[in-house]
PDB file of N, CA, C and O in Angstrom, chain B, residues numbered from 101:
ATOM      1  N   MET B 101      86.407  86.271 105.154  1.00  0.00           N
ATOM      2  CA  MET B 101      86.162  86.221 103.761  1.00  0.00           C
ATOM      3  C   MET B 101      87.694  85.707 104.036  1.00  0.00           C
ATOM      4  O   MET B 101      88.181  85.893 105.151  1.00  0.00           O
ATOM      5  N   ASP B 102      88.245  85.231 103.279  1.00  0.00           N
ATOM      6  CA  ASP B 102      89.583  84.640 103.202  1.00  0.00           C
ATOM      7  C   ASP B 102      90.444  85.040 102.011  1.00  0.00           C
ATOM      8  O   ASP B 102      90.464  84.231 101.083  1.00  0.00           O
ATOM      9  N   LEU B 103      91.419  86.560 101.842  1.00  0.00           N
ATOM     10  CA  LEU B 103      91.824  87.007 100.362  1.00  0.00           C
ATOM     11  C   LEU B 103      92.839  86.383 100.292  1.00  0.00           C
ATOM     12  O   LEU B 103      93.673  86.120 101.157  1.00  0.00           O
ATOM     13  N   GLU B 104      92.747  85.975  98.585  1.00  0.00           N
ATOM     14  CA  GLU B 104      94.481  85.362  98.627  1.00  0.00           C
ATOM     15  C   GLU B 104      95.386  85.803  97.972  1.00  0.00           C
ATOM     16  O   GLU B 104      94.679  86.056  96.996  1.00  0.00           O
ATOM     17  N   PHE B 105      96.626  86.205  97.580  1.00  0.00           N
ATOM     18  CA  PHE B 105      97.224  86.878  97.009  1.00  0.00           C
ATOM     19  C   PHE B 105      97.853  85.546  96.049  1.00  0.00           C
ATOM     20  O   PHE B 105      98.267  84.449  96.424  1.00  0.00           O
ATOM     21  N   GLY B 106      97.701  86.309  94.253  1.00  0.00           N
ATOM     22  CA  GLY B 106      98.375  85.157  93.597  1.00  0.00           C
ATOM     23  C   GLY B 106      99.935  85.788  93.207  1.00  0.00           C
ATOM     24  O   GLY B 106     100.535  85.012  92.463  1.00  0.00           O
ATOM     25  N   SER B 107     100.588  86.828  93.494  1.00  0.00           N
ATOM     26  CA  SER B 107     101.653  87.180  94.424  1.00  0.00           C
ATOM     27  C   SER B 107     102.222  88.097  95.378  1.00  0.00           C
ATOM     28  O   SER B 107     101.526  88.727  96.174  1.00  0.00           O
ATOM     29  N   VAL B 108     103.709  88.198  95.299  1.00  0.00           N
ATOM     30  CA  VAL B 108     103.824  89.229  96.312  1.00  0.00           C
ATOM     31  C   VAL B 108     103.630  90.874  96.158  1.00  0.00           C
ATOM     32  O   VAL B 108     103.528  91.682  97.082  1.00  0.00           O
ATOM     33  N   GLU B 109     103.607  91.144  94.713  1.00  0.00           N
ATOM     34  CA  GLU B 109     103.718  92.276  94.745  1.00  0.00           C
ATOM     35  C   GLU B 109     101.615  92.435  94.101  1.00  0.00           C
ATOM     36  O   GLU B 109     101.348  93.466  93.483  1.00  0.00           O
ATOM     37  N   GLU B 110     100.682  91.613  94.287  1.00  0.00           N
ATOM     38  CA  GLU B 110      99.395  91.976  94.476  1.00  0.00           C
ATOM     39  C   GLU B 110      99.576  92.002  96.043  1.00  0.00           C
ATOM     40  O   GLU B 110     100.406  92.801  95.610  1.00  0.00           O
ATOM     41  N   LEU B 111      99.628  91.966  96.981  1.00  0.00           N
ATOM     42  CA  LEU B 111      99.889  91.719  98.692  1.00  0.00           C
ATOM     43  C   LEU B 111     100.550  93.369  98.597  1.00  0.00           C
ATOM     44  O   LEU B 111     100.105  94.349  99.194  1.00  0.00           O
ATOM     45  N   TYR B 112     101.327  93.341  97.983  1.00  0.00           N
ATOM     46  CA  TYR B 112     102.536  95.240  98.163  1.00  0.00           C
ATOM     47  C   TYR B 112     101.029  95.996  97.837  1.00  0.00           C
ATOM     48  O   TYR B 112     100.441  96.671  98.681  1.00  0.00           O
ATOM     49  N   GLN B 113     100.480  95.732  96.345  1.00  0.00           N
ATOM     50  CA  GLN B 113      99.296  96.653  95.895  1.00  0.00           C
ATOM     51  C   GLN B 113      98.727  96.902  96.957  1.00  0.00           C
ATOM     52  O   GLN B 113      98.752  98.015  97.482  1.00  0.00           O
ATOM     53  N   ARG B 114      98.145  95.920  97.413  1.00  0.00           N
ATOM     54  CA  ARG B 114      96.249  96.101  98.197  1.00  0.00           C
ATOM     55  C   ARG B 114      97.517  96.096  99.689  1.00  0.00           C
ATOM     56  O   ARG B 114      96.886  95.589 100.616  1.00  0.00           O
ATOM     57  N   LEU B 115      98.882  96.435 100.163  1.00  0.00           N
ATOM     58  CA  LEU B 115      99.506  96.846 101.561  1.00  0.00           C
ATOM     59  C   LEU B 115      99.570  98.634 101.465  1.00  0.00           C
ATOM     60  O   LEU B 115      99.599  99.425 102.408  1.00  0.00           O
ATOM     61  N   LYS B 116      99.582  98.975  99.738  1.00  0.00           N
ATOM     62  CA  LYS B 116      99.886 100.129  99.935  1.00  0.00           C
ATOM     63  C   LYS B 116      99.571 101.074 100.520  1.00  0.00           C
ATOM     64  O   LYS B 116     100.622 101.619 100.857  1.00  0.00           O
ATOM     65  N   PRO B 117      98.330 101.915 101.041  1.00  0.00           N
ATOM     66  CA  PRO B 117      97.913 102.281 101.897  1.00  0.00           C
ATOM     67  C   PRO B 117      97.791 103.070 103.151  1.00  0.00           C
ATOM     68  O   PRO B 117      97.419 104.109 103.696  1.00  0.00           O
ATOM     69  N   ALA B 118      98.601 101.357 103.303  1.00  0.00           N
ATOM     70  CA  ALA B 118      98.879 101.292 105.111  1.00  0.00           C
ATOM     71  C   ALA B 118     100.483 101.744 105.084  1.00  0.00           C
ATOM     72  O   ALA B 118     101.045 102.453 105.919  1.00  0.00           O
ATOM     73  N   LEU B 119     100.984 101.221 104.055  1.00  0.00           N
ATOM     74  CA  LEU B 119     102.773 101.811 104.313  1.00  0.00           C
ATOM     75  C   LEU B 119     102.260 103.079 103.815  1.00  0.00           C
ATOM     76  O   LEU B 119     102.015 103.743 104.822  1.00  0.00           O
ATOM     77  N   ARG B 120     102.012 103.662 102.919  1.00  0.00           N
ATOM     78  CA  ARG B 120     102.378 105.104 102.459  1.00  0.00           C
ATOM     79  C   ARG B 120     101.688 105.888 104.478  1.00  0.00           C
ATOM     80  O   ARG B 120     102.306 106.676 105.194  1.00  0.00           O
ATOM     81  N   SER B 121     100.266 105.218 104.763  1.00  0.00           N
ATOM     82  CA  SER B 121      99.896 106.212 106.120  1.00  0.00           C
ATOM     83  C   SER B 121     101.139 106.372 106.994  1.00  0.00           C
ATOM     84  O   SER B 121     101.147 107.210 107.896  1.00  0.00           O
ATOM     85  N   LYS B 122     102.296 105.505 106.721  1.00  0.00           N
ATOM     86  CA  LYS B 122     103.130 104.381 107.793  1.00  0.00           C
ATOM     87  C   LYS B 122     104.191 105.463 107.273  1.00  0.00           C
ATOM     88  O   LYS B 122     104.721 106.005 108.242  1.00  0.00           O
ATOM     89  N   LEU B 123     104.707 105.988 105.949  1.00  0.00           N
ATOM     90  CA  LEU B 123     105.984 106.623 105.194  1.00  0.00           C
ATOM     91  C   LEU B 123     105.789 108.237 106.076  1.00  0.00           C
ATOM     92  O   LEU B 123     106.607 108.787 106.814  1.00  0.00           O
ATOM     93  N   THR B 124     104.492 108.669 105.697  1.00  0.00           N
ATOM     94  CA  THR B 124     103.501 109.990 106.220  1.00  0.00           C
ATOM     95  C   THR B 124     103.841 109.908 107.192  1.00  0.00           C
ATOM     96  O   THR B 124     104.757 110.724 107.294  1.00  0.00           O
ATOM     97  N   GLU B 125     103.571 108.931 108.961  1.00  0.00           N
ATOM     98  CA  GLU B 125     104.131 109.377 109.666  1.00  0.00           C
ATOM     99  C   GLU B 125     105.226 109.351 110.014  1.00  0.00           C
ATOM    100  O   GLU B 125     105.595 110.182 110.844  1.00  0.00           O
ATOM    101  N   LEU B 126     105.946 108.579 109.603  1.00  0.00           N
ATOM    102  CA  LEU B 126     107.725 108.650 110.035  1.00  0.00           C
ATOM    103  C   LEU B 126     108.253 109.792 109.239  1.00  0.00           C
ATOM    104  O   LEU B 126     109.295 110.111 109.811  1.00  0.00           O
ATOM    105  N   LYS B 127     108.058 110.626 108.143  1.00  0.00           N
ATOM    106  CA  LYS B 127     108.170 112.300 107.394  1.00  0.00           C
ATOM    107  C   LYS B 127     107.684 113.356 108.432  1.00  0.00           C
ATOM    108  O   LYS B 127     108.400 114.263 108.856  1.00  0.00           O
ATOM    109  N   GLU B 128     106.488 113.157 108.767  1.00  0.00           N
ATOM    110  CA  GLU B 128     106.466 113.834 109.675  1.00  0.00           C
ATOM    111  C   GLU B 128     107.693 113.794 111.120  1.00  0.00           C
ATOM    112  O   GLU B 128     108.003 114.841 111.689  1.00  0.00           O
ATOM    113  N   VAL B 129     108.050 112.950 111.380  1.00  0.00           N
ATOM    114  CA  VAL B 129     108.699 112.433 113.376  1.00  0.00           C
ATOM    115  C   VAL B 129     110.059 112.784 112.832  1.00  0.00           C
ATOM    116  O   VAL B 129     111.008 112.520 113.571  1.00  0.00           O
ATOM    117  N   GLY B 130     110.393 113.509 111.300  1.00  0.00           N
ATOM    118  CA  GLY B 130     112.020 113.504 110.755  1.00  0.00           C
ATOM    119  C   GLY B 130     112.286 112.151 110.103  1.00  0.00           C
ATOM    120  O   GLY B 130     113.481 111.855 110.093  1.00  0.00           O
ATOM    121  N   TYR B 131     111.490 111.290 109.577  1.00  0.00           N
ATOM    122  CA  TYR B 131     112.887 110.190 109.127  1.00  0.00           C
ATOM    123  C   TYR B 131     112.616 110.556 106.883  1.00  0.00           C
ATOM    124  O   TYR B 131     112.543 109.679 106.022  1.00  0.00           O
ATOM    125  N   GLY B 132     112.587 111.158 106.800  1.00  0.00           N
ATOM    126  CA  GLY B 132     112.504 111.768 105.405  1.00  0.00           C
ATOM    127  C   GLY B 132     112.561 111.278 104.139  1.00  0.00           C
ATOM    128  O   GLY B 132     111.921 111.196 103.090  1.00  0.00           O
ATOM    129  N   TYR B 133     113.931 110.889 104.836  1.00  0.00           N
ATOM    130  CA  TYR B 133     114.541 109.891 103.557  1.00  0.00           C
ATOM    131  C   TYR B 133     114.781 108.289 103.778  1.00  0.00           C
ATOM    132  O   TYR B 133     115.756 107.590 103.500  1.00  0.00           O
ATOM    133  N   LEU B 134     113.179 107.880 104.552  1.00  0.00           N
ATOM    134  CA  LEU B 134     112.156 106.866 104.541  1.00  0.00           C
ATOM    135  C   LEU B 134     111.902 106.867 103.170  1.00  0.00           C
ATOM    136  O   LEU B 134     111.581 107.930 102.640  1.00  0.00           O
ATOM    137  N   LYS B 135     112.023 105.533 102.310  1.00  0.00           N
ATOM    138  CA  LYS B 135     110.720 105.758 101.216  1.00  0.00           C
ATOM    139  C   LYS B 135     109.928 104.022 101.750  1.00  0.00           C
ATOM    140  O   LYS B 135     110.570 103.378 102.580  1.00  0.00           O
ATOM    141  N   ILE B 136     108.800 103.515 101.300  1.00  0.00           N
ATOM    142  CA  ILE B 136     107.313 103.104 101.369  1.00  0.00           C
ATOM    143  C   ILE B 136     108.259 101.969 101.181  1.00  0.00           C
ATOM    144  O   ILE B 136     108.184 101.198 102.138  1.00  0.00           O
ATOM    145  N   GLU B 137     109.387 101.485 100.007  1.00  0.00           N
ATOM    146  CA  GLU B 137     109.517 100.162 100.290  1.00  0.00           C
ATOM    147  C   GLU B 137     110.810  99.761 101.853  1.00  0.00           C
ATOM    148  O   GLU B 137     110.834  98.936 102.767  1.00  0.00           O
ATOM    149  N   ASP B 138     111.691 100.897 101.389  1.00  0.00           N
ATOM    150  CA  ASP B 138     112.230 100.502 103.038  1.00  0.00           C
ATOM    151  C   ASP B 138     111.274  99.765 104.569  1.00  0.00           C
ATOM    152  O   ASP B 138     111.830  99.151 105.480  1.00  0.00           O
ATOM    153  N   VAL B 139     110.249  99.958 104.510  1.00  0.00           N
ATOM    154  CA  VAL B 139     108.970 100.149 105.409  1.00  0.00           C
ATOM    155  C   VAL B 139     108.587  98.457 104.636  1.00  0.00           C
ATOM    156  O   VAL B 139     108.238  97.671 105.517  1.00  0.00           O
ATOM    157  N   TRP B 140     108.599  97.897 103.381  1.00  0.00           N
ATOM    158  CA  TRP B 140     108.374  96.845 103.338  1.00  0.00           C
ATOM    159  C   TRP B 140     108.754  95.884 103.541  1.00  0.00           C
ATOM    160  O   TRP B 140     108.199  94.885 103.997  1.00  0.00           O
ATOM    161  N   ASN B 141     110.114  96.131 103.114  1.00  0.00           N
ATOM    162  CA  ASN B 141     111.384  95.444 103.376  1.00  0.00           C
ATOM    163  C   ASN B 141     111.587  95.489 104.190  1.00  0.00           C
ATOM    164  O   ASN B 141     112.588  94.801 104.391  1.00  0.00           O
ATOM    165  N   TYR B 142     111.290  95.880 104.921  1.00  0.00           N
ATOM    166  CA  TYR B 142     111.671  95.537 107.182  1.00  0.00           C
ATOM    167  C   TYR B 142     110.932  94.992 107.222  1.00  0.00           C
ATOM    168  O   TYR B 142     111.188  93.910 107.750  1.00  0.00           O
ATOM    169  N   LEU B 143     109.887  95.120 106.896  1.00  0.00           N
ATOM    170  CA  LEU B 143     108.450  94.304 107.522  1.00  0.00           C
ATOM    171  C   LEU B 143     109.050  92.725 106.809  1.00  0.00           C
ATOM    172  O   LEU B 143     109.716  92.053 107.596  1.00  0.00           O
ATOM    173  N   LYS B 144     108.944  92.420 106.081  1.00  0.00           N
ATOM    174  CA  LYS B 144     109.267  91.672 105.065  1.00  0.00           C
ATOM    175  C   LYS B 144     110.467  90.301 105.800  1.00  0.00           C
ATOM    176  O   LYS B 144     110.217  89.113 106.004  1.00  0.00           O
ATOM    177  N   GLU B 145     111.617  90.993 106.017  1.00  0.00           N
ATOM    178  CA  GLU B 145     112.590  90.657 106.160  1.00  0.00           C
ATOM    179  C   GLU B 145     112.819  90.631 107.556  1.00  0.00           C
ATOM    180  O   GLU B 145     113.946  90.345 107.961  1.00  0.00           O
ATOM    181  N   ASN B 146     111.866  90.901 108.382  1.00  0.00           N
ATOM    182  CA  ASN B 146     112.001  90.974 109.526  1.00  0.00           C
ATOM    183  C   ASN B 146     110.602  91.142 110.397  1.00  0.00           C
ATOM    184  O   ASN B 146     110.609  91.424 111.595  1.00  0.00           O
ATOM    185  N   LYS B 147     109.596  90.962 109.745  1.00  0.00           N
ATOM    186  CA  LYS B 147     108.172  91.191 110.976  1.00  0.00           C
ATOM    187  C   LYS B 147     107.855  89.859 110.282  1.00  0.00           C
ATOM    188  O   LYS B 147     107.842  88.842 110.975  1.00  0.00           O
ATOM    189  N   TRP B 148     107.608  89.787 109.014  1.00  0.00           N
ATOM    190  CA  TRP B 148     107.124  88.481 108.057  1.00  0.00           C
ATOM    191  C   TRP B 148     107.245  87.429 107.996  1.00  0.00           C
ATOM    192  O   TRP B 148     106.537  86.433 107.847  1.00  0.00           O
ATOM    193  N   ARG B 149     108.916  87.833 108.210  1.00  0.00           N
ATOM    194  CA  ARG B 149     109.902  86.601 107.662  1.00  0.00           C
ATOM    195  C   ARG B 149     109.412  84.830 107.698  1.00  0.00           C
ATOM    196  O   ARG B 149     109.330  84.026 106.769  1.00  0.00           O
ATOM    197  N   ASP B 150     109.248  84.728 108.614  1.00  0.00           N
ATOM    198  CA  ASP B 150     109.372  83.095 108.951  1.00  0.00           C
ATOM    199  C   ASP B 150     107.218  82.586 109.239  1.00  0.00           C
ATOM    200  O   ASP B 150     106.910  81.413 109.450  1.00  0.00           O
ATOM    201  N   SER B 151     106.133  83.712 109.171  1.00  0.00           N
ATOM    202  CA  SER B 151     105.026  83.823 109.459  1.00  0.00           C
ATOM    203  C   SER B 151     104.336  82.912 107.921  1.00  0.00           C
ATOM    204  O   SER B 151     104.692  82.583 106.789  1.00  0.00           O
ATOM    205  N   HIS B 152     103.545  82.855 108.532  1.00  0.00           N
ATOM    206  CA  HIS B 152     102.374  81.698 107.103  1.00  0.00           C
ATOM    207  C   HIS B 152     100.532  82.088 107.780  1.00  0.00           C
ATOM    208  O   HIS B 152      99.862  82.046 108.811  1.00  0.00           O
ATOM    209  N   ASN B 153     100.439  82.506 106.108  1.00  0.00           N
ATOM    210  CA  ASN B 153      99.084  82.837 106.348  1.00  0.00           C
ATOM    211  C   ASN B 153      98.173  83.576 107.407  1.00  0.00           C
ATOM    212  O   ASN B 153      97.142  83.297 108.019  1.00  0.00           O
ATOM    213  N   LEU B 154      99.133  84.768 107.326  1.00  0.00           N
ATOM    214  CA  LEU B 154      98.309  86.442 107.773  1.00  0.00           C
ATOM    215  C   LEU B 154      97.649  86.907 107.431  1.00  0.00           C
ATOM    216  O   LEU B 154      97.540  87.121 106.223  1.00  0.00           O
ATOM    217  N   ALA B 155      96.645  87.420 108.536  1.00  0.00           N
ATOM    218  CA  ALA B 155      95.410  87.918 107.608  1.00  0.00           C
ATOM    219  C   ALA B 155      95.999  89.226 107.988  1.00  0.00           C
ATOM    220  O   ALA B 155      96.435  89.602 109.076  1.00  0.00           O
ATOM    221  N   LEU B 156      95.846  90.321 105.933  1.00  0.00           N
ATOM    222  CA  LEU B 156      95.884  91.442 105.924  1.00  0.00           C
ATOM    223  C   LEU B 156      95.790  92.219 106.986  1.00  0.00           C
ATOM    224  O   LEU B 156      96.461  93.194 107.323  1.00  0.00           O
ATOM    225  N   SER B 157      94.408  91.410 107.745  1.00  0.00           N
ATOM    226  CA  SER B 157      94.590  92.885 109.121  1.00  0.00           C
ATOM    227  C   SER B 157      95.248  93.207 109.820  1.00  0.00           C
ATOM    228  O   SER B 157      95.534  94.355 110.162  1.00  0.00           O
ATOM    229  N   ASP B 158      95.789  91.774 110.330  1.00  0.00           N
ATOM    230  CA  ASP B 158      97.424  91.857 111.036  1.00  0.00           C
ATOM    231  C   ASP B 158      98.054  92.494 110.108  1.00  0.00           C
ATOM    232  O   ASP B 158      97.805  93.692 110.244  1.00  0.00           O
ATOM    233  N   MET B 159      98.839  92.283 109.114  1.00  0.00           N
ATOM    234  CA  MET B 159      99.891  93.133 107.957  1.00  0.00           C
ATOM    235  C   MET B 159      98.944  94.646 108.856  1.00  0.00           C
ATOM    236  O   MET B 159      99.184  95.309 109.866  1.00  0.00           O
ATOM    237  N   VAL B 160      97.835  94.648 107.817  1.00  0.00           N
ATOM    238  CA  VAL B 160      98.277  96.568 108.759  1.00  0.00           C
ATOM    239  C   VAL B 160      98.374  96.838 109.886  1.00  0.00           C
ATOM    240  O   VAL B 160      98.915  97.883 110.246  1.00  0.00           O
ATOM    241  N   SER B 161      97.872  95.959 110.724  1.00  0.00           N
ATOM    242  CA  SER B 161      98.652  96.472 112.055  1.00  0.00           C
ATOM    243  C   SER B 161      99.486  96.260 112.177  1.00  0.00           C
ATOM    244  O   SER B 161      99.920  96.340 113.326  1.00  0.00           O
ATOM    245  N   ASP B 162     100.213  95.900 111.291  1.00  0.00           N
ATOM    246  CA  ASP B 162     101.845  95.313 111.864  1.00  0.00           C
ATOM    247  C   ASP B 162     102.775  96.702 111.244  1.00  0.00           C
ATOM    248  O   ASP B 162     103.709  97.381 111.671  1.00  0.00           O
ATOM    249  N   ILE B 163     101.886  96.674 109.933  1.00  0.00           N
ATOM    250  CA  ILE B 163     102.364  98.322 109.135  1.00  0.00           C
ATOM    251  C   ILE B 163     102.401  99.283 110.702  1.00  0.00           C
ATOM    252  O   ILE B 163     103.401  99.117 111.401  1.00  0.00           O
ATOM    253  N   LEU B 164     101.600  99.997 111.069  1.00  0.00           N
ATOM    254  CA  LEU B 164     100.524 100.422 111.085  1.00  0.00           C
ATOM    255  C   LEU B 164     101.099 100.713 112.520  1.00  0.00           C
ATOM    256  O   LEU B 164     100.687 101.705 113.121  1.00  0.00           O
ATOM    257  N   ASN B 165     102.133  99.798 113.149  1.00  0.00           N
ATOM    258  CA  ASN B 165     102.441  99.852 114.546  1.00  0.00           C
ATOM    259  C   ASN B 165     103.866  99.844 114.582  1.00  0.00           C
ATOM    260  O   ASN B 165     104.467 100.388 115.508  1.00  0.00           O
ATOM    261  N   SER B 166     104.518  99.203 113.541  1.00  0.00           N
ATOM    262  CA  SER B 166     106.178  99.252 113.954  1.00  0.00           C
ATOM    263  C   SER B 166     106.633  99.873 114.613  1.00  0.00           C
ATOM    264  O   SER B 166     105.935 100.501 115.409  1.00  0.00           O
ATOM    265  N   ASP B 167     108.131 100.018 114.611  1.00  0.00           N
ATOM    266  CA  ASP B 167     108.496 101.310 115.546  1.00  0.00           C
ATOM    267  C   ASP B 167     109.477 102.140 114.810  1.00  0.00           C
ATOM    268  O   ASP B 167     110.644 101.811 114.596  1.00  0.00           O
ATOM    269  N   ASN B 168     108.896 103.268 114.430  1.00  0.00           N
ATOM    270  CA  ASN B 168     109.961 104.025 114.152  1.00  0.00           C
ATOM    271  C   ASN B 168     111.522 103.832 113.741  1.00  0.00           C
ATOM    272  O   ASN B 168     112.115 103.981 112.673  1.00  0.00           O
ATOM    273  N   GLU B 169     112.047 103.331 115.396  1.00  0.00           N
ATOM    274  CA  GLU B 169     113.242 103.806 115.079  1.00  0.00           C
ATOM    275  C   GLU B 169     113.983 102.476 114.629  1.00  0.00           C
ATOM    276  O   GLU B 169     115.119 102.564 114.163  1.00  0.00           O
ATOM    277  N   LEU B 170     113.094 100.731 114.817  1.00  0.00           N
ATOM    278  CA  LEU B 170     114.385  99.499 114.396  1.00  0.00           C
ATOM    279  C   LEU B 170     113.489 100.233 112.303  1.00  0.00           C
ATOM    280  O   LEU B 170     114.597 100.374 111.784  1.00  0.00           O
ATOM    281  N   ILE B 171     112.805 100.520 111.515  1.00  0.00           N
ATOM    282  CA  ILE B 171     112.930 100.487 110.657  1.00  0.00           C
ATOM    283  C   ILE B 171     114.011 101.602 110.164  1.00  0.00           C
ATOM    284  O   ILE B 171     114.473 101.545 109.024  1.00  0.00           O
ATOM    285  N   ASP B 172     114.322 102.438 110.921  1.00  0.00           N
ATOM    286  CA  ASP B 172     115.055 103.586 110.478  1.00  0.00           C
ATOM    287  C   ASP B 172     116.517 102.438 110.421  1.00  0.00           C
ATOM    288  O   ASP B 172     117.037 102.052 109.374  1.00  0.00           O
ATOM    289  N   ALA B 173     116.924 102.088 111.703  1.00  0.00           N
ATOM    290  CA  ALA B 173     118.194 100.976 112.126  1.00  0.00           C
ATOM    291  C   ALA B 173     118.093 100.182 111.004  1.00  0.00           C
ATOM    292  O   ALA B 173     118.847 100.273 110.035  1.00  0.00           O
ATOM    293  N   TYR B 174     117.305  99.510 111.097  1.00  0.00           N
ATOM    294  CA  TYR B 174     117.177  98.483 109.403  1.00  0.00           C
ATOM    295  C   TYR B 174     117.554  99.240 108.088  1.00  0.00           C
ATOM    296  O   TYR B 174     118.168  98.681 107.178  1.00  0.00           O
ATOM    297  N   PHE B 175     117.155 100.529 108.041  1.00  0.00           N
ATOM    298  CA  PHE B 175     117.374 100.932 106.778  1.00  0.00           C
ATOM    299  C   PHE B 175     118.988 101.780 106.754  1.00  0.00           C
ATOM    300  O   PHE B 175     119.777 101.890 105.816  1.00  0.00           O
ATOM    301  N   LYS B 176     119.069 102.220 107.959  1.00  0.00           N
ATOM    302  CA  LYS B 176     120.940 102.397 108.153  1.00  0.00           C
ATOM    303  C   LYS B 176     121.640 101.449 107.890  1.00  0.00           C
ATOM    304  O   LYS B 176     122.512 101.679 107.053  1.00  0.00           O
ATOM    305  N   ASP B 177     121.594 100.506 108.269  1.00  0.00           N
ATOM    306  CA  ASP B 177     122.389  99.079 108.783  1.00  0.00           C
ATOM    307  C   ASP B 177     122.401  98.080 107.082  1.00  0.00           C
ATOM    308  O   ASP B 177     122.976  97.062 106.696  1.00  0.00           O
ATOM    309  N   LYS B 178     121.290  99.210 106.375  1.00  0.00           N
ATOM    310  CA  LYS B 178     121.446  98.078 104.780  1.00  0.00           C
ATOM    311  C   LYS B 178     122.097  99.194 103.855  1.00  0.00           C
ATOM    312  O   LYS B 178     122.687  99.026 102.788  1.00  0.00           O
ATOM    313  N   LEU B 179     121.766 100.711 104.731  1.00  0.00           N
ATOM    314  CA  LEU B 179     123.053 101.641 103.450  1.00  0.00           C
ATOM    315  C   LEU B 179     124.670 101.093 104.086  1.00  0.00           C
ATOM    316  O   LEU B 179     125.734 100.918 103.493  1.00  0.00           O
ATOM    317  N   ASN B 180     124.416 100.982 105.059  1.00  0.00           N
ATOM    318  CA  ASN B 180     125.881 101.379 105.288  1.00  0.00           C
ATOM    319  C   ASN B 180     126.170  99.527 104.911  1.00  0.00           C
ATOM    320  O   ASN B 180     127.230  99.130 105.395  1.00  0.00           O
ATOM    321  N   ALA B 181     125.495  98.626 104.268  1.00  0.00           N
ATOM    322  CA  ALA B 181     125.822  97.139 104.475  1.00  0.00           C
ATOM    323  C   ALA B 181     126.810  97.424 102.675  1.00  0.00           C
ATOM    324  O   ALA B 181     128.000  97.206 102.449  1.00  0.00           O
ATOM    325  N   LYS B 182     125.451  98.098 101.461  1.00  0.00           N
ATOM    326  CA  LYS B 182     125.647  98.759 100.303  1.00  0.00           C
ATOM    327  C   LYS B 182     127.149  99.326 100.580  1.00  0.00           C
ATOM    328  O   LYS B 182     128.179  98.795 100.164  1.00  0.00           O
ATOM    329  N   ASN B 183     127.048 100.857 101.594  1.00  0.00           N
ATOM    330  CA  ASN B 183     128.249 101.124 100.812  1.00  0.00           C
ATOM    331  C   ASN B 183     129.559 100.156 101.748  1.00  0.00           C
ATOM    332  O   ASN B 183     130.718 100.570 101.747  1.00  0.00           O
ATOM    333  N   ARG B 184     129.291  99.273 102.262  1.00  0.00           N
ATOM    334  CA  ARG B 184     131.127  98.538 102.315  1.00  0.00           C
ATOM    335  C   ARG B 184     131.370  97.639 101.461  1.00  0.00           C
ATOM    336  O   ARG B 184     132.529  97.230 101.393  1.00  0.00           O
ATOM    337  N   ARG B 185     130.113  96.950 100.365  1.00  0.00           N
ATOM    338  CA  ARG B 185     130.473  96.764  99.459  1.00  0.00           C
ATOM    339  C   ARG B 185     130.375  97.448  98.752  1.00  0.00           C
ATOM    340  O   ARG B 185     129.161  97.405  98.550  1.00  0.00           O
ATOM    341  N   VAL B 186     130.710  98.073  98.192  1.00  0.00           N
ATOM    342  CA  VAL B 186     130.983  99.329  97.038  1.00  0.00           C
ATOM    343  C   VAL B 186     132.874  99.988  96.758  1.00  0.00           C
ATOM    344  O   VAL B 186     133.614 100.194  95.796  1.00  0.00           O
ATOM    345  N   TYR B 187     132.972 100.165  99.062  1.00  0.00           N
ATOM    346  CA  TYR B 187     134.076 100.313  98.719  1.00  0.00           C
ATOM    347  C   TYR B 187     135.098  99.496  98.466  1.00  0.00           C
ATOM    348  O   TYR B 187     136.273  99.844  98.347  1.00  0.00           O
ATOM    349  N   PHE B 188     134.453  97.866  98.338  1.00  0.00           N
ATOM    350  CA  PHE B 188     135.128  96.455  99.380  1.00  0.00           C
ATOM    351  C   PHE B 188     135.711  96.559  97.388  1.00  0.00           C
ATOM    352  O   PHE B 188     136.872  96.374  97.025  1.00  0.00           O
ATOM    353  N   ASP B 189     134.413  96.924  96.351  1.00  0.00           N
ATOM    354  CA  ASP B 189     134.551  96.161  95.166  1.00  0.00           C
ATOM    355  C   ASP B 189     135.498  96.879  94.346  1.00  0.00           C
ATOM    356  O   ASP B 189     135.934  96.304  93.349  1.00  0.00           O
ATOM    357  N   ILE B 190     136.053  98.586  94.742  1.00  0.00           N
ATOM    358  CA  ILE B 190     136.852  99.571  94.203  1.00  0.00           C
ATOM    359  C   ILE B 190     138.178  98.486  94.086  1.00  0.00           C
ATOM    360  O   ILE B 190     139.254  98.872  93.629  1.00  0.00           O
TER     361      ILE B 190
END
């Protein structure tokens, strides 16, 4: 059974239970400041960026098995970039 999604938002909603599970794990190991969107964006921009026709099961596996430290580093890089833009825009 092939599932197709009409939008990225539909896919996001379908993957939300796995994303919530990963977020729970992240909070349990000390990354309580991360949000579900951070996990989603990390995977979209790093793991799935050049991928096509991924199976939903593969995406769930990617979510659950993604490296916590890499998600954290991604978040901190984005935060630092945002802070640099704010600093230089003043």
